[in-house]
N, CA and C atoms of all chains as a GROMACS GRO file, in nm:
protein
  636
    1UNK      N    1   0.738  18.151  19.560
    1UNK     CA    2   0.762  18.005  19.550
    1UNK      C    3   0.884  18.009  19.470
    2UNK      N    4   0.963  17.982  19.550
    2UNK     CA    5   1.106  17.919  19.417
    2UNK      C    6   1.118  17.835  19.352
    3UNK      N    7   1.073  17.759  19.440
    3UNK     CA    8   1.081  17.628  19.469
    3UNK      C    9   1.046  17.596  19.231
    4UNK      N   10   1.078  17.477  19.197
    4UNK     CA   11   1.042  17.441  19.033
    4UNK      C   12   0.875  17.392  19.060
    5UNK      N   13   0.829  17.452  18.944
    5UNK     CA   14   0.681  17.426  18.918
    5UNK      C   15   0.669  17.336  18.865
    6UNK      N   16   0.554  17.235  18.856
    6UNK     CA   17   0.530  17.089  18.820
    6UNK      C   18   0.515  17.101  18.666
    7UNK      N   19   0.647  17.107  18.557
    7UNK     CA   20   0.568  17.111  18.463
    7UNK      C   21   0.714  17.198  18.381
    8UNK      N   22   0.699  17.289  18.450
    8UNK     CA   23   0.851  17.310  18.409
    8UNK      C   24   1.003  17.346  18.383
    9UNK      N   25   1.105  17.425  18.311
    9UNK     CA   26   1.231  17.320  18.268
    9UNK      C   27   1.338  17.473  18.342
   10UNK      N   28   1.391  17.446  18.440
   10UNK     CA   29   1.443  17.515  18.451
   10UNK      C   30   1.644  17.507  18.390
   11UNK      N   31   1.635  17.558  18.325
   11UNK     CA   32   1.740  17.577  18.239
   11UNK      C   33   1.864  17.680  18.304
   12UNK      N   34   2.029  17.624  18.265
   12UNK     CA   35   2.066  17.637  18.390
   12UNK      C   36   2.225  17.649  18.244
   13UNK      N   37   2.316  17.764  18.249
   13UNK     CA   38   2.438  17.737  18.144
   13UNK      C   39   2.557  17.814  18.225
   14UNK      N   40   2.628  17.707  18.284
   14UNK     CA   41   2.749  17.744  18.376
   14UNK      C   42   2.892  17.796  18.323
   15UNK      N   43   2.900  17.939  18.254
   15UNK     CA   44   3.046  17.908  18.267
   15UNK      C   45   3.113  18.055  18.215
   16UNK      N   46   3.212  18.003  18.209
   16UNK     CA   47   3.357  18.088  18.188
   16UNK      C   48   3.424  18.177  18.098
   17UNK      N   49   3.446  18.339  18.085
   17UNK     CA   50   3.476  18.456  17.968
   17UNK      C   51   3.679  18.472  17.955
   18UNK      N   52   3.672  18.449  17.808
   18UNK     CA   53   3.752  18.481  17.783
   18UNK      C   54   3.822  18.599  17.820
   19UNK      N   55   3.718  18.710  17.929
   19UNK     CA   56   3.779  18.894  17.946
   19UNK      C   57   3.831  18.838  18.072
   20UNK      N   58   3.955  18.972  18.087
   20UNK     CA   59   4.002  18.890  18.201
   20UNK      C   60   3.839  18.972  18.289
   21UNK      N   61   3.889  18.901  18.461
   21UNK     CA   62   3.792  18.927  18.567
   21UNK      C   63   3.757  19.095  18.544
   22UNK      N   64   3.646  19.152  18.557
   22UNK     CA   65   3.624  19.325  18.581
   22UNK      C   66   3.593  19.391  18.493
   23UNK      N   67   3.647  19.276  18.421
   23UNK     CA   68   3.716  19.422  18.284
   23UNK      C   69   3.617  19.512  18.213
   24UNK      N   70   3.563  19.555  18.161
   24UNK     CA   71   3.470  19.597  18.077
   24UNK      C   72   3.427  19.564  17.959
   25UNK      N   73   3.493  19.507  17.852
   25UNK     CA   74   3.422  19.330  17.797
   25UNK      C   75   3.333  19.279  17.845
   26UNK      N   76   3.389  19.250  17.975
   26UNK     CA   77   3.309  19.147  18.011
   26UNK      C   78   3.205  19.133  18.069
   27UNK      N   79   3.221  19.309  18.143
   27UNK     CA   80   3.016  19.365  18.191
   27UNK      C   81   2.925  19.388  18.056
   28UNK      N   82   3.037  19.382  17.893
   28UNK     CA   83   2.903  19.420  17.808
   28UNK      C   84   2.935  19.335  17.767
   29UNK      N   85   2.936  19.224  17.818
   29UNK     CA   86   2.889  19.043  17.757
   29UNK      C   87   2.753  19.021  17.819
   30UNK      N   88   2.782  19.020  17.977
   30UNK     CA   89   2.714  19.033  18.029
   30UNK      C   90   2.560  19.102  18.032
   31UNK      N   91   2.634  19.196  17.971
   31UNK     CA   92   2.478  19.283  17.948
   31UNK      C   93   2.416  19.287  17.822
   32UNK      N   94   2.495  19.264  17.761
   32UNK     CA   95   2.409  19.132  17.623
   32UNK      C   96   2.328  19.040  17.646
   33UNK      N   97   2.358  18.941  17.710
   33UNK     CA   98   2.298  18.817  17.803
   33UNK      C   99   2.281  18.762  17.834
   34UNK      N  100   2.186  18.964  17.893
   34UNK     CA  101   2.064  18.968  18.012
   34UNK      C  102   2.049  18.995  17.880
   35UNK      N  103   1.985  19.084  17.794
   35UNK     CA  104   1.882  19.070  17.622
   35UNK      C  105   1.845  18.958  17.628
   36UNK      N  106   1.857  18.806  17.650
   36UNK     CA  107   1.806  18.710  17.659
   36UNK      C  108   1.658  18.695  17.733
   37UNK      N  109   1.715  18.781  17.937
   37UNK     CA  110   1.570  18.784  17.876
   37UNK      C  111   1.452  18.834  17.834
   38UNK      N  112   1.456  18.903  17.736
   38UNK     CA  113   1.352  18.984  17.674
   38UNK      C  114   1.255  18.892  17.595
   39UNK      N  115   1.318  18.742  17.523
   39UNK     CA  116   1.284  18.631  17.492
   39UNK      C  117   1.193  18.566  17.525
   40UNK      N  118   1.088  18.614  17.384
   40UNK     CA  119   0.954  18.542  17.444
   40UNK      C  120   0.912  18.330  17.518
   41UNK      N  121   0.869  18.318  17.711
   41UNK     CA  122   0.886  18.241  17.712
   41UNK      C  123   0.941  18.192  17.811
   42UNK      N  124   1.105  18.322  17.881
   42UNK     CA  125   1.193  18.326  17.963
   42UNK      C  126   1.080  18.375  18.061
   43UNK      N  127   1.103  18.301  18.159
   43UNK     CA  128   1.090  18.354  18.285
   43UNK      C  129   1.210  18.342  18.415
   44UNK      N  130   1.167  18.468  18.507
   44UNK     CA  131   1.281  18.369  18.650
   44UNK      C  132   1.408  18.393  18.517
   45UNK      N  133   1.405  18.488  18.511
   45UNK     CA  134   1.559  18.489  18.418
   45UNK      C  135   1.677  18.562  18.568
   46UNK      N  136   1.839  18.514  18.544
   46UNK     CA  137   1.903  18.510  18.629
   46UNK      C  138   2.024  18.582  18.554
   47UNK      N  139   2.088  18.654  18.542
   47UNK     CA  140   2.252  18.651  18.532
   47UNK      C  141   2.333  18.651  18.699
   48UNK      N  142   2.403  18.589  18.725
   48UNK     CA  143   2.489  18.459  18.851
   48UNK      C  144   2.566  18.492  18.887
   49UNK      N  145   2.649  18.498  18.962
   49UNK     CA  146   2.817  18.490  18.996
   49UNK      C  147   2.871  18.356  19.061
   50UNK      N  148   2.942  18.279  18.993
   50UNK     CA  149   2.938  18.096  18.979
   50UNK      C  150   3.045  18.120  19.097
   51UNK      N  151   3.036  18.093  19.245
   51UNK     CA  152   3.116  18.160  19.370
   51UNK      C  153   3.179  17.981  19.362
   52UNK      N  154   3.178  17.906  19.328
   52UNK     CA  155   3.239  17.728  19.386
   52UNK      C  156   3.400  17.701  19.320
   53UNK      N  157   3.466  17.642  19.361
   53UNK     CA  158   3.623  17.649  19.362
   53UNK      C  159   3.617  17.503  19.303
   54UNK      N  160   3.460  17.420  19.286
   54UNK     CA  161   3.492  17.344  19.325
   54UNK      C  162   3.430  17.214  19.170
   55UNK      N  163   3.481  17.369  19.060
   55UNK     CA  164   3.466  17.331  18.849
   55UNK      C  165   3.551  17.513  18.858
   56UNK      N  166   3.484  17.483  18.735
   56UNK     CA  167   3.613  17.554  18.602
   56UNK      C  168   3.498  17.694  18.572
   57UNK      N  169   3.413  17.731  18.610
   57UNK     CA  170   3.306  17.856  18.608
   57UNK      C  171   3.296  17.896  18.684
   58UNK      N  172   3.301  18.093  18.596
   58UNK     CA  173   3.286  18.178  18.696
   58UNK      C  174   3.188  18.291  18.670
   59UNK      N  175   3.064  18.218  18.582
   59UNK     CA  176   2.947  18.309  18.587
   59UNK      C  177   2.850  18.167  18.554
   60UNK      N  178   2.739  18.264  18.595
   60UNK     CA  179   2.552  18.140  18.547
   60UNK      C  180   2.455  18.176  18.492
   61UNK      N  181   2.382  18.157  18.402
   61UNK     CA  182   2.270  18.196  18.357
   61UNK      C  183   2.170  18.075  18.366
   62UNK      N  184   2.012  18.121  18.466
   62UNK     CA  185   1.977  18.071  18.491
   62UNK      C  186   1.825  18.113  18.454
   63UNK      N  187   1.728  17.994  18.427
   63UNK     CA  188   1.586  18.098  18.357
   63UNK      C  189   1.526  17.936  18.362
   64UNK      N  190   1.380  17.985  18.332
   64UNK     CA  191   1.244  17.913  18.411
   64UNK      C  192   1.170  17.901  18.178
   65UNK      N  193   1.106  17.806  18.196
   65UNK     CA  194   1.037  17.788  18.085
   65UNK      C  195   0.874  17.666  18.123
   66UNK      N  196   0.765  17.687  18.118
   66UNK     CA  197   0.664  17.682  18.092
   66UNK      C  198   0.637  17.523  18.065
   67UNK      N  199   0.712  17.519  17.985
   67UNK     CA  200   0.732  17.414  17.925
   67UNK      C  201   0.752  17.325  17.746
   68UNK      N  202   0.846  17.248  17.746
   68UNK     CA  203   0.935  17.224  17.629
   68UNK      C  204   0.892  17.298  17.474
   69UNK      N  205   0.759  17.359  17.496
   69UNK     CA  206   0.771  17.473  17.353
   69UNK      C  207   0.789  17.541  17.388
   70UNK      N  208   0.767  17.620  17.506
   70UNK     CA  209   0.840  17.692  17.571
   70UNK      C  210   1.021  17.738  17.505
   71UNK      N  211   1.022  17.596  17.570
   71UNK     CA  212   1.228  17.628  17.517
   71UNK      C  213   1.243  17.640  17.388
   72UNK      N  214   1.154  17.552  17.363
   72UNK     CA  215   1.233  17.535  17.212
   72UNK      C  216   1.181  17.654  17.090
   73UNK      N  217   1.151  17.703  17.121
   73UNK     CA  218   1.076  17.805  17.064
   73UNK      C  219   1.123  17.915  17.093
   74UNK      N  220   1.282  17.937  17.232
   74UNK     CA  221   1.311  18.026  17.266
   74UNK      C  222   1.519  18.007  17.239
   75UNK      N  223   1.568  17.868  17.226
   75UNK     CA  224   1.625  17.757  17.134
   75UNK      C  225   1.596  17.858  17.009
   76UNK      N  226   1.503  17.858  16.898
   76UNK     CA  227   1.464  17.808  16.802
   76UNK      C  228   1.462  18.014  16.790
   77UNK      N  229   1.499  18.098  16.855
   77UNK     CA  230   1.440  18.251  16.828
   77UNK      C  231   1.560  18.304  16.811
   78UNK      N  232   1.549  18.389  16.711
   78UNK     CA  233   1.668  18.486  16.662
   78UNK      C  234   1.743  18.567  16.691
   79UNK      N  235   1.696  18.592  16.798
   79UNK     CA  236   1.766  18.687  16.866
   79UNK      C  237   1.907  18.620  17.026
   80UNK      N  238   1.810  18.459  17.020
   80UNK     CA  239   1.909  18.351  17.069
   80UNK      C  240   2.011  18.333  16.980
   81UNK      N  241   1.983  18.249  16.878
   81UNK     CA  242   2.077  18.288  16.694
   81UNK      C  243   2.193  18.246  16.769
   82UNK      N  244   2.164  18.409  16.743
   82UNK     CA  245   2.214  18.556  16.673
   82UNK      C  246   2.329  18.565  16.854
   83UNK      N  247   2.242  18.588  16.867
   83UNK     CA  248   2.373  18.583  17.012
   83UNK      C  249   2.495  18.462  17.047
   84UNK      N  250   2.419  18.365  17.008
   84UNK     CA  251   2.541  18.283  17.032
   84UNK      C  252   2.608  18.241  16.896
   85UNK      N  253   2.532  18.266  16.744
   85UNK     CA  254   2.691  18.281  16.710
   85UNK      C  255   2.724  18.413  16.704
   86UNK      N  256   2.740  18.556  16.736
   86UNK     CA  257   2.813  18.622  16.713
   86UNK      C  258   2.873  18.610  16.800
   87UNK      N  259   2.865  18.622  16.967
   87UNK     CA  260   2.858  18.674  17.105
   87UNK      C  261   2.941  18.532  17.181
   88UNK      N  262   2.909  18.431  17.188
   88UNK     CA  263   2.917  18.330  17.250
   88UNK      C  264   3.069  18.275  17.275
   89UNK      N  265   3.044  18.193  17.058
   89UNK     CA  266   3.109  18.110  17.025
   89UNK      C  267   3.253  18.138  17.083
   90UNK      N  268   3.253  18.327  17.034
   90UNK     CA  269   3.390  18.368  17.005
   90UNK      C  270   3.459  18.408  17.176
   91UNK      N  271   3.244  18.432  17.271
   91UNK     CA  272   3.389  18.471  17.409
   91UNK      C  273   3.356  18.389  17.475
   92UNK      N  274   3.341  18.231  17.514
   92UNK     CA  275   3.293  18.210  17.583
   92UNK      C  276   3.373  18.033  17.555
   93UNK      N  277   3.461  18.081  17.746
   93UNK     CA  278   3.603  17.960  17.628
   93UNK      C  279   3.505  17.845  17.776
   94UNK      N  280   3.457  17.796  17.827
   94UNK     CA  281   3.403  17.740  17.946
   94UNK      C  282   3.278  17.705  17.949
   95UNK      N  283   3.166  17.642  17.899
   95UNK     CA  284   3.068  17.569  17.926
   95UNK      C  285   3.021  17.504  17.977
   96UNK      N  286   2.845  17.445  18.052
   96UNK     CA  287   2.783  17.351  18.070
   96UNK      C  288   2.670  17.399  18.095
   97UNK      N  289   2.554  17.253  18.009
   97UNK     CA  290   2.437  17.326  18.000
   97UNK      C  291   2.332  17.215  18.141
   98UNK      N  292   2.257  17.225  18.204
   98UNK     CA  293   2.212  17.160  18.299
   98UNK      C  294   2.099  17.175  18.342
   99UNK      N  295   1.982  17.145  18.288
   99UNK     CA  296   1.845  17.162  18.298
   99UNK      C  297   1.759  17.058  18.391
  100UNK      N  298   1.724  17.136  18.460
  100UNK     CA  299   1.557  17.071  18.575
  100UNK      C  300   1.455  17.042  18.552
  101UNK      N  301   1.414  16.900  18.602
  101UNK     CA  302   1.253  16.920  18.580
  101UNK      C  303   1.174  16.869  18.731
  102UNK      N  304   1.111  16.878  18.735
  102UNK     CA  305   1.024  16.819  18.813
  102UNK      C  306   1.025  16.680  18.824
  103UNK      N  307   1.079  16.620  19.018
  103UNK     CA  308   1.062  16.427  18.975
  103UNK      C  309   0.886  16.414  18.858
  104UNK      N  310   0.929  16.315  18.804
  104UNK     CA  311   0.747  16.271  18.745
  104UNK      C  312   0.705  16.197  18.926
  105UNK      N  313   0.556  16.204  18.912
  105UNK     CA  314   0.574  16.184  19.014
  105UNK      C  315   0.550  15.987  19.008
  106UNK      N  316   0.566  15.940  19.162
  106UNK     CA  317   0.583  15.798  19.152
  106UNK      C  318   0.535  15.698  19.184
  107UNK      N  319   0.868  18.474  19.468
  107UNK     CA  320   0.974  18.551  19.355
  107UNK      C  321   1.059  18.495  19.341
  108UNK      N  322   1.207  18.393  19.248
  108UNK     CA  323   1.206  18.304  19.257
  108UNK      C  324   1.379  18.337  19.195
  109UNK      N  325   1.408  18.449  19.159
  109UNK     CA  326   1.562  18.517  19.150
  109UNK      C  327   1.614  18.508  19.332
  110UNK      N  328   1.718  18.473  19.276
  110UNK     CA  329   1.774  18.466  19.433
  110UNK      C  330   1.812  18.597  19.450
  111UNK      N  331   1.813  18.602  19.637
  111UNK     CA  332   1.777  18.730  19.682
  111UNK      C  333   1.993  18.790  19.666
  112UNK      N  334   1.966  18.902  19.655
  112UNK     CA  335   2.169  18.938  19.710
  112UNK      C  336   2.213  18.851  19.861
  113UNK      N  337   2.323  18.836  19.877
  113UNK     CA  338   2.378  18.757  19.995
  113UNK      C  339   2.345  18.620  20.010
  114UNK      N  340   2.188  18.572  19.923
  114UNK     CA  341   2.231  18.419  19.934
  114UNK      C  342   2.313  18.377  19.886
  115UNK      N  343   2.392  18.206  19.887
  115UNK     CA  344   2.432  18.087  19.813
  115UNK      C  345   2.288  18.013  19.737
  116UNK      N  346   2.317  18.002  19.622
  116UNK     CA  347   2.253  17.894  19.550
  116UNK      C  348   2.311  17.815  19.573
  117UNK      N  349   2.375  17.656  19.611
  117UNK     CA  350   2.440  17.554  19.623
  117UNK      C  351   2.334  17.479  19.507
  118UNK      N  352   2.482  17.447  19.476
  118UNK     CA  353   2.382  17.278  19.386
  118UNK      C  354   2.496  17.163  19.348
  119UNK      N  355   2.413  17.121  19.321
  119UNK     CA  356   2.449  16.930  19.341
  119UNK      C  357   2.414  16.871  19.165
  120UNK      N  358   2.516  16.849  19.024
  120UNK     CA  359   2.436  16.712  18.960
  120UNK      C  360   2.454  16.617  19.024
  121UNK      N  361   2.411  16.528  19.028
  121UNK     CA  362   2.515  16.404  18.994
  121UNK      C  363   2.428  16.289  18.963
  122UNK      N  364   2.509  16.175  18.904
  122UNK     CA  365   2.435  16.044  18.868
  122UNK      C  366   2.498  15.936  19.004
  123UNK      N  367   2.377  15.824  18.968
  123UNK     CA  368   2.395  15.767  19.121
  123UNK      C  369   2.412  15.594  19.022
  124UNK      N  370   2.470  15.555  19.086
  124UNK     CA  371   2.479  15.388  19.090
  124UNK      C  372   2.409  15.281  19.072
  125UNK      N  373   2.283  15.362  19.080
  125UNK     CA  374   2.158  15.244  19.073
  125UNK      C  375   2.110  15.259  18.948
  126UNK      N  376   2.067  15.162  18.920
  126UNK     CA  377   1.942  15.145  18.774
  126UNK      C  378   1.830  15.260  18.816
  127UNK      N  379   1.832  15.292  18.671
  127UNK     CA  380   1.756  15.408  18.683
  127UNK      C  381   1.582  15.366  18.730
  128UNK      N  382   1.475  15.407  18.818
  128UNK     CA  383   1.412  15.335  18.856
  128UNK      C  384   1.352  15.272  18.947
  129UNK      N  385   1.503  15.206  18.990
  129UNK     CA  386   1.463  15.115  19.093
  129UNK      C  387   1.529  15.149  19.252
  130UNK      N  388   1.384  15.091  19.350
  130UNK     CA  389   1.390  15.143  19.446
  130UNK      C  390   1.539  15.090  19.539
  131UNK      N  391   1.590  15.146  19.542
  131UNK     CA  392   1.783  15.140  19.547
  131UNK      C  393   1.803  15.336  19.508
  132UNK      N  394   1.724  15.361  19.351
  132UNK     CA  395   1.723  15.419  19.290
  132UNK      C  396   1.658  15.598  19.473
  133UNK      N  397   1.530  15.537  19.434
  133UNK     CA  398   1.400  15.580  19.537
  133UNK      C  399   1.448  15.602  19.680
  134UNK      N  400   1.546  15.521  19.718
  134UNK     CA  401   1.562  15.514  19.825
  134UNK      C  402   1.642  15.603  19.914
  135UNK      N  403   1.741  15.706  19.787
  135UNK     CA  404   1.902  15.742  19.796
  135UNK      C  405   1.818  15.865  19.791
  136UNK      N  406   1.703  15.870  19.666
  136UNK     CA  407   1.672  16.048  19.645
  136UNK      C  408   1.588  16.061  19.814
  137UNK      N  409   1.524  15.963  19.835
  137UNK     CA  410   1.434  15.990  19.989
  137UNK      C  411   1.494  16.011  20.058
  138UNK      N  412   1.637  15.955  20.134
  138UNK     CA  413   1.749  15.997  20.211
  138UNK      C  414   1.798  16.145  20.222
  139UNK      N  415   1.838  16.145  20.072
  139UNK     CA  416   1.891  16.253  20.042
  139UNK      C  417   1.794  16.384  20.062
  140UNK      N  418   1.597  16.384  20.012
  140UNK     CA  419   1.556  16.481  20.114
  140UNK      C  420   1.558  16.531  20.246
  141UNK      N  421   1.656  16.421  20.312
  141UNK     CA  422   1.600  16.457  20.468
  141UNK      C  423   1.704  16.550  20.455
  142UNK      N  424   1.814  16.604  20.356
  142UNK     CA  425   1.907  16.698  20.414
  142UNK      C  426   1.799  16.874  20.428
  143UNK      N  427   1.705  16.885  20.430
  143UNK     CA  428   1.579  17.006  20.379
  143UNK      C  429   1.607  17.018  20.543
  144UNK      N  430   1.575  16.914  20.652
  144UNK     CA  431   1.587  17.011  20.784
  144UNK      C  432   1.696  17.019  20.833
  145UNK      N  433   1.804  17.028  20.782
  145UNK     CA  434   1.913  17.054  20.867
  145UNK      C  435   1.870  17.235  20.898
  146UNK      N  436   1.938  17.297  20.968
  146UNK     CA  437   1.865  17.422  21.000
  146UNK      C  438   1.976  17.519  20.944
  147UNK      N  439   1.880  17.626  20.825
  147UNK     CA  440   1.962  17.730  20.770
  147UNK      C  441   1.906  17.703  20.610
  148UNK      N  442   1.926  17.559  20.545
  148UNK     CA  443   1.922  17.505  20.429
  148UNK      C  444   1.771  17.594  20.379
  149UNK      N  445   1.735  17.614  20.290
  149UNK     CA  446   1.585  17.728  20.209
  149UNK      C  447   1.586  17.629  20.067
  150UNK      N  448   1.432  17.660  20.019
  150UNK     CA  449   1.453  17.627  19.877
  150UNK      C  450   1.500  17.510  19.831
  151UNK      N  451   1.523  17.374  19.929
  151UNK     CA  452   1.543  17.299  19.852
  151UNK      C  453   1.481  17.204  19.844
  152UNK      N  454   1.527  17.122  19.683
  152UNK     CA  455   1.496  17.088  19.637
  152UNK      C  456   1.536  16.954  19.520
  153UNK      N  457   1.482  16.881  19.508
  153UNK     CA  458   1.563  16.751  19.442
  153UNK      C  459   1.564  16.756  19.315
  154UNK      N  460   1.525  16.771  19.212
  154UNK     CA  461   1.523  16.768  19.082
  154UNK      C  462   1.563  16.653  18.968
  155UNK      N  463   1.509  16.596  18.826
  155UNK     CA  464   1.538  16.494  18.741
  155UNK      C  465   1.617  16.606  18.685
  156UNK      N  466   1.811  16.583  18.602
  156UNK     CA  467   1.857  16.646  18.517
  156UNK      C  468   1.820  16.635  18.347
  157UNK      N  469   1.790  16.694  18.288
  157UNK     CA  470   1.729  16.649  18.161
  157UNK      C  471   1.764  16.675  18.058
  158UNK      N  472   1.921  16.762  18.035
  158UNK     CA  473   1.991  16.852  17.906
  158UNK      C  474   2.071  16.662  17.852
  159UNK      N  475   2.079  16.649  17.773
  159UNK     CA  476   2.202  16.542  17.710
  159UNK      C  477   2.290  16.572  17.705
  160UNK      N  478   2.313  16.680  17.763
  160UNK     CA  479   2.442  16.768  17.753
  160UNK      C  480   2.550  16.767  17.833
  161UNK      N  481   2.510  16.699  17.946
  161UNK     CA  482   2.572  16.688  18.041
  161UNK      C  483   2.537  16.517  18.120
  162UNK      N  484   2.665  16.428  18.228
  162UNK     CA  485   2.671  16.324  18.214
  162UNK      C  486   2.582  16.236  18.328
  163UNK      N  487   2.469  16.376  18.392
  163UNK     CA  488   2.408  16.366  18.528
  163UNK      C  489   2.267  16.349  18.516
  164UNK      N  490   2.203  16.296  18.574
  164UNK     CA  491   2.102  16.281  18.589
  164UNK      C  492   1.968  16.296  18.762
  165UNK      N  493   2.064  16.384  18.772
  165UNK     CA  494   2.002  16.414  18.898
  165UNK      C  495   2.048  16.528  18.972
  166UNK      N  496   1.991  16.606  18.975
  166UNK     CA  497   2.000  16.807  19.099
  166UNK      C  498   1.925  16.811  19.229
  167UNK      N  499   2.017  16.859  19.332
  167UNK     CA  500   1.954  16.923  19.457
  167UNK      C  501   1.994  17.056  19.428
  168UNK      N  502   1.862  17.084  19.492
  168UNK     CA  503   1.941  17.187  19.433
  168UNK      C  504   1.886  17.271  19.629
  169UNK      N  505   1.974  17.441  19.701
  169UNK     CA  506   1.844  17.464  19.762
  169UNK      C  507   1.978  17.631  19.803
  170UNK      N  508   1.935  17.712  19.894
  170UNK     CA  509   1.982  17.821  19.929
  170UNK      C  510   1.987  17.822  20.077
  171UNK      N  511   2.133  17.940  20.116
  171UNK     CA  512   2.153  17.997  20.193
  171UNK      C  513   2.135  18.082  20.266
  172UNK      N  514   2.093  18.176  20.333
  172UNK     CA  515   2.098  18.304  20.376
  172UNK      C  516   2.258  18.407  20.390
  173UNK      N  517   2.367  18.288  20.423
  173UNK     CA  518   2.462  18.402  20.379
  173UNK      C  519   2.574  18.266  20.401
  174UNK      N  520   2.710  18.286  20.424
  174UNK     CA  521   2.889  18.185  20.475
  174UNK      C  522   2.803  18.115  20.556
  175UNK      N  523   2.783  18.190  20.628
  175UNK     CA  524   2.791  18.128  20.806
  175UNK      C  525   2.684  17.986  20.788
  176UNK      N  526   2.603  18.091  20.743
  176UNK     CA  527   2.472  17.919  20.754
  176UNK      C  528   2.521  17.854  20.624
  177UNK      N  529   2.595  17.827  20.596
  177UNK     CA  530   2.555  17.745  20.428
  177UNK      C  531   2.741  17.667  20.450
  178UNK      N  532   2.837  17.675  20.633
  178UNK     CA  533   2.952  17.681  20.638
  178UNK      C  534   2.876  17.569  20.735
  179UNK      N  535   2.758  17.582  20.842
  179UNK     CA  536   2.698  17.515  20.862
  179UNK      C  537   2.653  17.399  20.844
  180UNK      N  538   2.536  17.447  20.824
  180UNK     CA  539   2.542  17.275  20.739
  180UNK      C  540   2.649  17.194  20.636
  181UNK      N  541   2.789  17.218  20.586
  181UNK     CA  542   2.873  17.178  20.574
  181UNK      C  543   2.911  17.029  20.646
  182UNK      N  544   2.912  17.167  20.790
  182UNK     CA  545   2.976  17.092  20.875
  182UNK      C  546   2.914  16.965  20.971
  183UNK      N  547   2.711  16.993  20.984
  183UNK     CA  548   2.651  16.926  21.053
  183UNK      C  549   2.631  16.790  21.061
  184UNK      N  550   2.602  16.742  21.163
  184UNK     CA  551   2.635  16.562  21.174
  184UNK      C  552   2.545  16.508  21.033
  185UNK      N  553   2.432  16.590  21.040
  185UNK     CA  554   2.334  16.538  20.966
  185UNK      C  555   2.378  16.442  20.810
  186UNK      N  556   2.453  16.601  20.768
  186UNK     CA  557   2.526  16.619  20.619
  186UNK      C  558   2.666  16.514  20.614
  187UNK      N  559   2.701  16.523  20.723
  187UNK     CA  560   2.906  16.467  20.742
  187UNK      C  561   2.824  16.341  20.764
  188UNK      N  562   2.740  16.238  20.770
  188UNK     CA  563   2.708  16.108  20.748
  188UNK      C  564   2.624  16.137  20.674
  189UNK      N  565   2.576  16.166  20.630
  189UNK     CA  566   2.472  16.137  20.505
  189UNK      C  567   2.651  16.139  20.325
  190UNK      N  568   2.694  16.236  20.383
  190UNK     CA  569   2.846  16.215  20.217
  190UNK      C  570   2.902  16.055  20.275
  191UNK      N  571   2.936  16.082  20.347
  191UNK     CA  572   3.045  15.900  20.437
  191UNK      C  573   2.981  15.780  20.447
  192UNK      N  574   2.834  15.809  20.462
  192UNK     CA  575   2.751  15.682  20.475
  192UNK      C  576   2.666  15.662  20.342
  193UNK      N  577   2.660  15.750  20.252
  193UNK     CA  578   2.611  15.736  20.171
  193UNK      C  579   2.579  15.782  20.043
  194UNK      N  580   2.655  15.901  20.004
  194UNK     CA  581   2.700  16.006  19.930
  194UNK      C  582   2.804  15.901  19.819
  195UNK      N  583   2.898  15.898  19.883
  195UNK     CA  584   3.060  15.805  19.862
  195UNK      C  585   3.071  15.692  19.858
  196UNK      N  586   2.950  15.601  19.862
  196UNK     CA  587   2.963  15.469  19.818
  196UNK      C  588   2.789  15.522  19.687
  197UNK      N  589   2.717  15.571  19.688
  197UNK     CA  590   2.666  15.584  19.583
  197UNK      C  591   2.647  15.684  19.436
  198UNK      N  592   2.736  15.738  19.431
  198UNK     CA  593   2.718  15.888  19.359
  198UNK      C  594   2.831  15.832  19.233
  199UNK      N  595   2.822  15.810  19.118
  199UNK     CA  596   2.967  15.757  19.068
  199UNK      C  597   2.983  15.919  19.006
  200UNK      N  598   2.944  16.013  18.960
  200UNK     CA  599   2.938  16.127  18.953
  200UNK      C  600   2.872  16.217  19.002
  201UNK      N  601   2.956  16.348  18.956
  201UNK     CA  602   2.867  16.404  19.025
  201UNK      C  603   2.949  16.594  19.031
  202UNK      N  604   2.830  16.801  19.037
  202UNK     CA  605   2.928  16.827  19.002
  202UNK      C  606   2.856  16.950  19.078
  203UNK      N  607   2.968  17.059  19.174
  203UNK     CA  608   2.914  17.138  19.272
  203UNK      C  609   2.946  17.266  19.140
  204UNK      N  610   2.829  17.327  19.181
  204UNK     CA  611   2.775  17.428  19.122
  204UNK      C  612   2.732  17.527  19.232
  205UNK      N  613   2.772  17.675  19.279
  205UNK     CA  614   2.706  17.756  19.430
  205UNK      C  615   2.727  17.930  19.265
  206UNK      N  616   2.635  17.918  19.350
  206UNK     CA  617   2.559  18.085  19.243
  206UNK      C  618   2.525  18.200  19.386
  207UNK      N  619   2.541  18.330  19.358
  207UNK     CA  620   2.556  18.440  19.434
  207UNK      C  621   2.501  18.526  19.303
  208UNK      N  622   2.443  18.669  19.396
  208UNK     CA  623   2.376  18.724  19.307
  208UNK      C  624   2.534  18.884  19.270
  209UNK      N  625   2.584  18.913  19.142
  209UNK     CA  626   2.678  18.955  19.102
  209UNK      C  627   2.646  19.102  19.195
  210UNK      N  628   2.822  19.146  19.187
  210UNK     CA  629   2.826  19.204  19.342
  210UNK      C  630   2.797  19.407  19.227
  211UNK      N  631   2.768  19.455  19.289
  211UNK     CA  632   2.661  19.576  19.220
  211UNK      C  633   2.836  19.635  19.176
  212UNK      N  634   2.847  19.684  19.027
  212UNK     CA  635   2.895  19.749  19.018
  212UNK      C  636   2.943  19.910  18.973
   0.00000   0.00000   0.00000
């Protein structure tokens, strides 16, 4: 079942790279980003192409966490921190974070 | 399995409403938007809360299509066109469309 389970957080980041489309540097960046999936708590990890012309982004990363605690642990994990500091900040030219949760019961 | 199947398109729209948070008008808009799920070809339809402070949006709609043909049919469906013209344009103050597809085999 693909719909987001109650209590989970779906964390998405849409982004554009400094590297030319189809370049080895682009492939290497995406492969390295893929290693984030090994961080404990990361569920349903995906790296996707962004295909709408209505925004400036070219890729997306999507993942889910069971709860806010798991999400915080991911954000603080050394592998994630290192990836952001050593790769993301230098090679991503534009990005947008969008996080989703199931609506609260009304 | 939640990961996007090859060939599918995940269509997402993050948005903010003119209506006050928690208002009946907000609830009614979201309920009406939910009716889009009945349009043929719409898969994995979700209405979600947006919870990251790093963007201006407050809700998200997410859905998947088996292929571009199904997506085009949705865009052109009278119920979708009517919803956009009669409700979306009047009641949504800000929005962003982001569509995802599985990376092409390299």
